[in-house]
N, C-alpha and C positions, 0 to 999 in steps of 0.2 A: 681524583683528577682535578686539578683546580678550575672554577668557574671562570668564563670568560663574559666580560662585560657585554649586555646587548640591551638596547632601549625598546620599549614596546612597540613602538611604530614599526622600526625596522624588521623585529620579530615577527610582525604580522605579515609583512610583505615577503619576507623569505619564507614563512610557513605556506602561504596561497601560492606563492610561484612553483614550490615543491609538489604541492598537491594537485597542481593543473594537469598533471598526468594521470591523477588516479581519482579526481572528481569531475563530475559533469558541470556543465556552467552553471545550473542552479543549485548546486550544492556548494560550488565556491561561494556565489551570493549570499547563501545562508550561513556559510561561515563568518565570511566578511562581516555581514550585519552584525552576527551574535558576538563576535570577539570585538567588534567595533565597542561595544557597550563596557568590556572588559578594558580596551585601551583607554576609554573616556575615565573609567575611574583611576587608572593609573595615574591619569594627567592629575586628574582632582586631588589624590593622595600624594602627589609629588614623586613617585615612583619611575625614575627615569633609568633604572638598572634593573632588570629583573631578577639580576642574582639575588636580590633582596626579598624575594617571594618566599613566605613561609606557608607552612599549614594554617596559624591563625590569620595571617592576610587573606589567604583564599577565602576563609569563611567569614572575613570581614566583606569581603566583595561581595559572597552569596547573598548576606543580608541586606547589603546596599542594592543589589540587583533586584531581590525581592521586592523592596520599598520603592525603588525607583520605576519599576515597570508593572508593578502590581499584576504580576503574572499567577495564571492557576498552576498548578502542579505539573502538569502536563509540560507546558511550555518552559516552566523553570527547569524542567528536567534536560528539555532538549539545549536549553543553554549550558546548563552546566554541564552535561554530556560533552559539549562543543569544546568548553574549556578544558575538559580533562584531557581529550585528546591534544589540543593547544601544547597544554603544561607537558603532557608526555613527550610531544615532539620536543618542546624546550630542552629536557633532560638530554635527547641525543644529541643536542649541538652545544652542551656543555655550558649552557645559560642559567640553569637551574639542578638542582639535586636529582638524578635519575629517578627516585623512587617518590618524589614529591607529589606526581599526579596521583596518588591512591588516596592524597588528603583532601582532594575536591569532593566534597560532599554534594551528592545529587539526591533530591525527593525521590520516593518510591510511591508513584499514584497507584491508587486502588484500582482492581480492572474496571469498577464504574468510572472512576475518573479517567483513566486512560483510554477508555472508548468514546469518551466525550459524546455519547449519542452521534455517532460520526455519520456523515452523509457523504458520500464518496463525490467529490468534487467535480464539475463535468471537465475540467482541464486535466484533470489525473485519470480520469477514466478514459478519455479522449486519448491521452498520451500512451497509456497502456494498450489499447486497442492499435494505435498506430505501429507501436512496437512488434505487436503479434501480427497485423497483416503485412509486415515487411519480413520479419525475420521467422514468424513461426504461423505463417499462413494456412488455415483451414485444419489446425491441430483440434485436439480435443479442447486444449485450454481456449484458444482464440475462439472457438465456437460457443464455448459456456460464456465467456465474459460478455461476448458479443449478445446473445442472447438475453441473457439476465439483463445487462444495460439497456438494451433498447426495445424490450418486450415487457420489463418491469414483472417477471415471472418470480413467483416464490421458488425457495429450493424445491420443495416437493413437486411442483409444477413441472418443474425443468428434468427433474428426475424421472417423472410419468411418462415423458415423449417418447412415442416408438417412431419408427420410420415414416410408417403410414400416416401418422397423425400430423407429417407434412405435406400439404397439398400445393405443389409447385406451380401447378396450372391457375390456382387461385391467389397464389401468392400468401398462404395463410399457414397457421398452426391451429391445430384441433386439441384443446385440453379436454382430456376426458376421466372422470372417475371411474377407478378399476379396482376396488378394495379387494375382489376376488382373486386377482392375480397379481398382488403385491403392491398396487400404486395408487393407494386413496388420495385425494386431493383434499385442500381444506374448503369448507362449506359444501363437501358432496357434490351430488348432481345440480346443485345450485351454482357450482363453480366452473361447472363445463361451458365453453363458448369457443368461439374461432377468434384468433388474433392475425390481423393484418401485417403483413411484412414488407418492408422496403426491398427494392430490386438488389441492393448489394446485398442483405441478407439471404436473400434466396440464393444470390449466386454463391456466397459464401455455403449454404447447407447443401448446394448441388457439389459444390468440390469436395466438402466432406465426405458426403455418403460415396460419392463416386472413387474417391482416391485415398482417404484417409481411414474413414470409420472401419474398425475392424467387422469383418463379416460374422457376426456372432449373434446367438439369441439367449435369452435370459430362461430362467428355470421354467417358465410357463410357455415356453416357444415363442415368446414376442422378440420382435427386432428392435432394441431400444436406439433412441435417437442419439443419445450420449451414451457411449460405450466403450470398455476397455477390452483388453482380449480374453478377459473372464467372463464378460458378458454385461449387464447395466451396471453403469457406474452406480457405485455406492453413494450414500448420502453425507459421507467423509469424505468421499474423494472430491465432490463439488466445491466445498469449501476450501478443501487444501489447493485446488487450482486457483480459487479466486484470491486467497491468501498469499500464494506466491506470486500472481502477475499483479498485485495492487502494492507491492514492496518496490519503492522507487529506484532501487538497483536492479531489479528484475526487468525494467524497461528504459535503461540506460539512464537514470538521474542518480546514480550513486548513493551515497549513503549520508542523509541528511540530518542524522540524530546523533552525530557528534562519534560515531561509531567506525572502526577500521574492519575491511573485509575478512582479516584473520581471526578479529576477535568478536565478530557481530554474532551472538547466539543464533539469530534469525536467519543466517544463511546456512545453516545445517539443515537436512532433510529431515521433515517433521516438525520444524520449528518453525515455519514459516509465519504463524501467527502472532509470534513474540516481536515482530517487527512493528514499532509504533505506528506506522505509517498504513500497514496492512489491515483490509477491512473483510469483514465476514460477507456472504450472500444477502443477508438483510439490509446492510448497510447500502451495498450497492444498489437494491432495490429503493430504498429511501431516498438514495441521492438522485436515482433515475426520475423518479415522482417527480421531486423538486425542480430537476432541470426541464423536464417536461412542461411543467407546469409555468416556469418562467418562461419557456417558448412558445408560451400561448396556445399550446394544445388543448382543448376544451377538457375539462376536469373529467367529465364524464367519460371521456375516452381515455383519459390516464387511469382512472379509477377503474376502468374495465380491464385493467392489467391484475385485479384481484383473484386469487385463487384461495 
């Protein structure tokens, strides 16, 4: 099928208009921003008809973008992945060869580079919690993310909590070292302590325990606070819950990394951690500590979240 002429600026507006029903507002803004660099490059290179795009020209853009923005590998990957999605769409409207998108090269960051020593920023955590409070209220995932973000607990401490460790009358959690029944905590007896809770966390825990928590015990006859129908959550379930709901698509922000729902590997069950935006429980804790320090909470109180 012959190609139909299409200029870069018109193509971008058509693309964004079509994606309005698929992407959240924040995702559309990200795509407009990233593709704006591509449009600027086309203008500098005198490309006024996208029919002229080739694999070599796309490689020239990649090198130009790297030099122009001085980007690290993770940011460069996000930029080029978005361009690949755009070029793939161009193929569906007869503006370029339908297979041209496979020639859009994207860097492959190492796990260390991709993790970026990330701290989950407060607005992202709050967006996920707001979504969970509205659509997944008092589920295990909601309770888990809320506890980790607002108490700065490590994974091991959250895993060790029992229902009886929650003291609603005192609005507190008690962290206890119980190695003999399978839940040691970091620093042993020195890590034991009480953690004060806000009113809304107490309400959430009350509703979880009364309405949603499975009525189960673990192999030692203890009633775990974070539980599944099989008993105490495993130390792999907690990260899975966090990875799942720190993906932007899980809390209504679409696919910001140039991916489509049908071909995003992180949308598959068990592959949630493959999303570039998803973070681990440890990153949630680091981000929470940073957030609370910025809120002028005394450092001794913040560091009191250590276990």
